[in-house]
TORKOL-630446 format. One line per 3 residues: their letters; for each residue x, y, z of C-alpha. Coordinates in steps of 0.001 Angstrom, whole numbers, padded with zeros to 6 digits. Layout:
residues N
A> X,Y,Z | ... $
//
This chain:
residues 428
MAE> 026109,-140568,160099 | 024096,-137391,161383 | 023853,-134951,159056 $
RLP> 026082,-131867,159840 | 024698,-128136,160387 | 025878,-125293,158511 $
SGA> 029384,-123911,160041 | 027559,-120712,160445 | 024746,-121886,162571 $
QAP> 027276,-123617,164842 | 029321,-121613,167660 | 032571,-119963,166525 $
LHI> 035851,-122061,167254 | 038764,-121008,169330 | 041628,-122624,166775 $
ALC> 045157,-122526,167975 | 047421,-122901,164967 | 050767,-124717,165526 $
GPV> 052989,-124781,163015 | 055862,-122673,160923 | 054659,-119117,160583 $
AGA> 057180,-116189,159333 | 056635,-112906,161297 | 056348,-111244,157962 $
DLA> 053542,-113452,156338 | 051702,-112744,159424 | 052279,-108920,160157 $
PLM> 049621,-107880,157613 | 046773,-109835,159551 | 047895,-108306,162884 $
GLR> 048064,-104764,161569 | 051798,-104604,162613 | 055033,-103832,160337 $
PEA> 057112,-107322,159841 | 060091,-105774,162124 | 057492,-105492,164693 $
LPR> 057258,-109004,165275 | 059925,-111737,165532 | 061468,-113714,162443 $
GYE> 059451,-116468,163131 | 059496,-119550,160593 | 059721,-119090,157182 $
GAP> 058326,-121488,154656 | 054565,-121739,154755 | 052650,-118597,153600 $
LLM> 049754,-121082,153046 | 049098,-121211,156705 | 048599,-117530,156640 $
TLV> 045583,-118308,153916 | 043970,-120606,156252 | 044057,-118089,159297 $
QAW> 042920,-115372,157253 | 039927,-117436,156005 | 039120,-118869,159370 $
LEA> 038952,-115117,160552 | 036508,-114296,158090 | 034489,-117164,159179 $
GHQ> 034194,-115556,162425 | 036432,-117722,164358 | 039183,-116884,167096 $
VTV> 042788,-117862,166019 | 045792,-118016,168010 | 048901,-118746,165904 $
VTL> 051702,-120856,167984 | 054870,-120690,166495 | 058908,-120837,166837 $
SGD> 061557,-117962,166132 | 065216,-118325,166051 | 065962,-114535,166846 $
LDV> 064778,-114989,170607 | 066467,-115416,173656 | 066363,-119356,174135 $
AGA> 066308,-119109,177764 | 063962,-116174,177731 | 060014,-116169,177666 $
SPA> 057669,-116222,174562 | 056431,-112898,173454 | 052780,-112623,172663 $
FTS> 051189,-110118,170291 | 047415,-109157,169816 | 046457,-107978,166190 $
TKQ> 045474,-104083,166018 | 043239,-105180,163201 | 041203,-108245,164464 $
SRL> 041005,-108918,168246 | 040022,-112276,167381 | 043794,-112939,166136 $
RAV> 046758,-113752,168520 | 050146,-115020,168073 | 052902,-116454,170349 $
FCP> 056198,-116840,169408 | 058343,-119532,171411 | 062351,-119755,171344 $
LRP> 064064,-122340,169005 | 067676,-122861,169388 | 069685,-121614,165985 $
HAW> 071709,-124016,165338 | 070576,-127971,165009 | 074056,-129219,166214 $
RPV> 076163,-126729,167978 | 075099,-126005,171848 | 073827,-122601,172828 $
QGR> 073604,-121187,176157 | 074488,-124571,177724 | 071929,-126259,175626 $
PGR> 072468,-128919,173160 | 071487,-128299,169468 | 067783,-128821,169010 $
ILD> 068082,-132091,167009 | 070362,-133798,169750 | 067398,-133856,171866 $
LYR> 064767,-134142,169250 | 063706,-130205,169685 | 062680,-130894,173332 $
CER> 063296,-127413,174436 | 061319,-126136,171632 | 058445,-128758,172289 $
QAL> 058035,-127502,175986 | 057807,-123967,175117 | 055303,-124825,172560 $
VAA> 053147,-126617,175023 | 053270,-124146,177543 | 051899,-121684,175002 $
LSA> 049378,-124115,173732 | 048151,-124623,177501 | 047967,-121170,178822 $
AAP> 045871,-120149,175173 | 043590,-122785,176067 | 042076,-123026,172661 $
DVV> 038902,-125451,171805 | 041304,-127099,169617 | 044463,-127363,167838 $
HAH> 045556,-127618,164232 | 049132,-128449,164246 | 051047,-128587,160812 $
WVY> 053847,-131106,159905 | 054632,-134374,161707 | 057565,-132789,163883 $
EFA> 058046,-130610,166403 | 054838,-129052,166148 | 052594,-132120,166030 $
WAA> 054594,-133705,169084 | 054031,-130657,171294 | 050469,-130233,170223 $
LDS> 049527,-133736,171113 | 051713,-133525,174544 | 049396,-130734,175341 $
GLP> 046305,-132737,175710 | 044474,-130742,173801 | 042401,-132040,170982 $
TLV> 044202,-131905,167939 | 044462,-132313,164034 | 047958,-133203,162516 $
TSH> 048109,-132305,158925 | 051072,-133647,157207 | 052782,-131797,154330 $
DSP> 055514,-134316,153534 | 056603,-137774,153801 | 059480,-138043,156195 $
RVV> 060891,-141086,154506 | 060970,-139707,151262 | 062679,-136265,152278 $
ARM> 065188,-138833,154253 | 065960,-140594,151283 | 066391,-137488,148935 $
NRW> 069039,-136027,151416 | 070930,-139371,152121 | 073993,-138563,149657 $
ARP> 073800,-134876,151211 | 076158,-133878,153673 | 076469,-136170,156762 $
TIS> 074815,-133578,159094 | 071790,-133013,156484 | 071484,-136738,156068 $
LYR> 071448,-137523,159712 | 069161,-134549,160504 | 066860,-136074,158115 $
ALR> 066939,-139334,159774 | 066291,-138027,163260 | 063265,-136116,161780 $
VLM> 061856,-139476,160556 | 062180,-140728,164455 | 060262,-137359,165695 $
ARQ> 057571,-138419,163168 | 057125,-141905,163902 | 056891,-140615,167515 $
VFR> 053723,-138526,166377 | 052144,-141433,164317 | 052545,-144177,167198 $
RAP> 049982,-141907,169337 | 047498,-142406,166222 | 046333,-138883,166424 $
PLS> 043321,-137510,163747 | 045501,-137036,160711 | 045019,-135295,157475 $
VVS> 047125,-134901,154830 | 047419,-132639,151700 | 047100,-135277,148639 $
PYL> 046006,-138963,147954 | 049922,-139704,147244 | 050622,-138849,150637 $
QAE> 048124,-140303,152209 | 049457,-143763,150384 | 052797,-142853,151392 $
LTA> 052086,-142198,154918 | 049978,-145369,155161 | 052851,-147218,153958 $
QGA> 055109,-145924,156688 | 052738,-146737,159693 | 050789,-143639,159901 $
PDA> 047106,-143558,161082 | 044131,-143219,158610 | 044279,-139973,157246 $
VVI> 041760,-137833,155471 | 042765,-135833,152230 | 042422,-131952,152581 $
PNP> 044294,-129959,149879 | 046235,-126927,150698 | 044287,-123801,150255 $
VAP> 045214,-121120,147569 | 045456,-117551,148627 | 042566,-115403,147019 $
LAL> 045482,-112977,145996 | 046454,-115432,143452 | 042883,-115795,142305 $
ALG> 042424,-112448,142142 | 045740,-111758,140033 | 044835,-114404,137514 $
RDR> 043406,-114271,134429 | 042965,-116159,131119 | 046032,-115659,129027 $
ERG> 047336,-115498,125492 | 050992,-116327,124377 | 052558,-113032,123481 $
EAL> 055766,-112943,121626 | 058095,-113451,124437 | 058300,-116193,126862 $
RIA> 059367,-115779,130122 | 059567,-118728,132476 | 059579,-119088,136066 $
MVC> 060937,-121522,138565 | 060368,-121422,142328 | 062377,-123677,144422 $
NGW> 062668,-123486,147931 | 066202,-124822,148182 | 068913,-125824,145811 $
DAR> 068578,-129885,146510 | 068318,-133091,144946 | 064543,-133310,145522 $
KNP> 063868,-129721,143969 | 066386,-131013,140892 | 066862,-127222,139515 $
QTG> 070077,-128409,137477 | 067826,-130300,135090 | 065488,-127173,134747 $
LQA> 068205,-124772,133949 | 069695,-127801,131449 | 066091,-127793,129791 $
FAR> 066073,-123797,129608 | 069692,-123700,127919 | 067715,-125972,124910 $
VAA> 064668,-123837,124790 | 066713,-120775,124520 | 068521,-122320,121686 $
RLP> 065272,-122581,119677 | 063453,-119244,120887 | 065880,-116039,121106 $
QAE> 063026,-114152,123135 | 062778,-117016,126295 | 063653,-115703,129322 $
LHL> 064192,-117696,132883 | 063204,-115983,136155 | 064404,-117802,139005 $
FGH> 062817,-117612,142649 | 063650,-118932,146211 | 066619,-119740,148429 $
GFE> 069257,-120594,146328 | 068441,-118583,143455 | 069223,-115104,144856 $
PGG> 072253,-113091,142622 | 075309,-114833,143419 | 073634,-117827,144975 $
AAA> 073975,-121542,144283 | 072083,-121331,141169 | 073921,-118474,139870 $
RYC> 077054,-120173,140779 | 076076,-123490,138982 | 075322,-121291,135564 $
EAQ> 078669,-119885,135573 | 080604,-123092,135577 | 078396,-124449,132769 $
APL> 079082,-123306,129302 | 075710,-123234,127907 | 074082,-121394,130685 $
QAL> 077084,-118897,131064 | 076593,-117686,127586 | 072736,-117050,128723 $
RSR> 073748,-115042,131667 | 071636,-111585,130346 | 068618,-114133,129894 $
IHC> 068566,-115716,133299 | 067283,-113589,136288 | 068059,-114595,139877 $
HGP> 065353,-112953,142051 | 066048,-115092,145185 | 063483,-115199,148205 $
LPH> 060654,-112931,148062 | 057502,-111884,150370 | 054509,-114285,149091 $
AVL> 052472,-111273,147802 | 055123,-110023,145977 | 055959,-113616,144578 $
LER> 052619,-113671,143465 | 052732,-110711,141694 | 055991,-111296,139957 $
LGG> 054823,-114559,138537 | 051618,-112857,137630 | 053866,-110966,134867 $
LDL> 055868,-114246,133549 | 054255,-116753,131161 | 054997,-120388,132343 $
LLH> 055966,-122266,135293 | 058720,-124751,134809 | 059052,-127054,138302 $
PAR> 061343,-129888,137954 | 061204,-131219,141425 | 061538,-134990,141849 $
EET> 058689,-135337,144406 | 055709,-133042,145435 | 053463,-133865,148325 $
FGM> 051404,-131123,147326 | 053320,-128239,145026 | 051880,-124970,146224 $
AIA> 053999,-123093,143443 | 052154,-125191,140996 | 048572,-124793,142492 $
EAM> 049582,-121017,142474 | 050883,-120985,138796 | 047656,-122208,137898 $
ALG> 045446,-119719,139754 | 047528,-116942,137912 | 046980,-118554,134561 $
LPV> 050196,-119710,134099 | 050525,-123381,132201 | 052789,-125400,134339 $
LAG> 055377,-128205,133162 | 056147,-130950,136123 | 057105,-134188,136664 $
RAA> 054916,-137003,135295 | 056299,-139324,138257 | 056461,-136548,140813 $
GAV> 054317,-137641,143743 | 051144,-135659,144128 | 051859,-133471,140633 $
PWV> 049759,-135252,138478 | 046936,-135326,141099 | 047316,-131111,141304 $
LQE> 047902,-130543,137589 | 045126,-133139,135965 | 046634,-132081,132905 $
ADG> 048452,-134716,130987 | 050028,-132124,128399 | 051785,-130506,131524 $
LAD> 053800,-133486,132578 | 057358,-134684,131447 | 060118,-136613,132643 $
VES> 062197,-134461,135140 | 065336,-136408,134685 | 065659,-135542,131215 $
PED> 066464,-132107,129935 | 065393,-132932,126388 | 062327,-134304,127476 $
LAR> 061507,-130966,129521 | 062503,-128636,126792 | 060586,-130655,124236 $
ALL> 057268,-130206,126338 | 057936,-126565,127209 | 058116,-125853,123270 $
LLA> 054632,-127649,123124 | 052852,-125784,125832 | 054373,-122615,124215 $
EPA> 052066,-123151,121100 | 049754,-120666,121206 | 046376,-122638,120687 $
RYA> 047447,-125071,123455 | 048912,-122215,125489 | 045696,-120237,125754 $
VLS> 043492,-123711,126365 | 045708,-124652,129451 | 045543,-121050,130792 $
RAL> 041540,-121339,131258 | 041443,-125056,132203 | 044051,-124389,135154 $
RAS> 042336,-121648,136319 | 038852,-123103,136515 | 040604,-126387,138255 $
VRE> 042046,-124128,141320 | 038685,-122210,141571 | 036906,-125731,141742 $
RFA> 039275,-127826,144117 | 041671,-125328,146073 | 039721,-122423,147178 $
AEA> 040706,-121071,150281 | 037279,-120416,151645 | 036047,-124347,151127 $
VAE> 039536,-125646,152310 | 039266,-123871,155362 | 035798,-124889,155792 $
AYV> 036891,-128663,155352 | 039204,-128344,158307 | 036586,-126671,160289 $
RRL> 034247,-129555,159967 | 037232,-131880,160859 | 038192,-130071,163697 $
RDI> 034623,-130028,164997 | 034274,-133598,164735 | 037329,-134034,166554 $
LRT> 035947,-132210,169392 | 032886,-134095,169456 | 034811,-137173,169956 $
ARR> 037589,-136153,172205 | 038179,-136380,175804 | 040485,-134035,177020 $
PTA> 043529,-135854,178762 | 045581,-134287,181383 | 048384,-132247,179786 $
AA> 051675,-134241,179571 | 054597,-133467,182008 $
//
């Protein structure tokens, strides 16, 4: 194989990032107030970490995403950054309902996001980037491939596992997830250049018929590393749980039950809950009210709900330990960010990519057992072990998940794709 020249010796790329981007996450890079942008698509602030790293390396970036607060029959508004002329963003309409019709159009899942994909293709074609980096293997990847532009697809989840975890949910949810599996198959059958965020996901997708994939991990935001410090265990034990949703895959009930057992042993222990479903009066709060052992701990359980990413990192930096009871993670951004902050982490021994990300046996337990989680939490809280883990986890993140290195790994892969791609005619 020919030796690669350093990235700085080559012409900068124009990269279109096609994926879920929230207006509030993008606004600081655009030099705009969050309310000046459409709401966008929440849940993936890590993509802004990539965008920032690419801009700092001299590349041009066009963000193409979807937003449910736009007129579904209207145009896709475009914005140029007031801070950085090499950054633009296009927000395409997203139908607000998965099943219910809107303005004469069916719910978005009924036609497998066809209207959204058409808008994304138009936006990508108008942007005319050198290459597209599409995230997740559903509507964004499908549209990127339909654009005819050289494309790298990055998968962040296993469609089959997500569907299986939701098979006992409400029928509309379980069927929605089954149809998302069909969307992923439409992407996989076209055998695009593919990357995945962990070896675990690489094996999962290979078993589902996906093309060969390279492993490039998720980047950790520089802010998390900047806020991090080597920690010593103090008198208090302030435990965090960060979950994007109250569901079987995230398994928050077992985490709450484990905290009740820890709290019985450590009167100074507190639990701080973050994410959708964990706001005051949300699903977590209702669950605690219905469980006598947790109801007695109301003054020590704090529901913060979803927060802007930078605020969440600052709040986590003021806590002592992360409890992550998810049954499956294909990477685990909350874990990696807690590691960067210097927080010891307890997560699932058999929870997908978790052991690969964490690489610390002391931080692994059986997430199906509140007793095992509580036992492991008490061990992690021992002062000597706590301090050693804090230092080791911070060093691991700096070495493996630093944003600059991850962004450059993607650029090398994008350049490889450009060298071999033959631009086909855009799909009809």
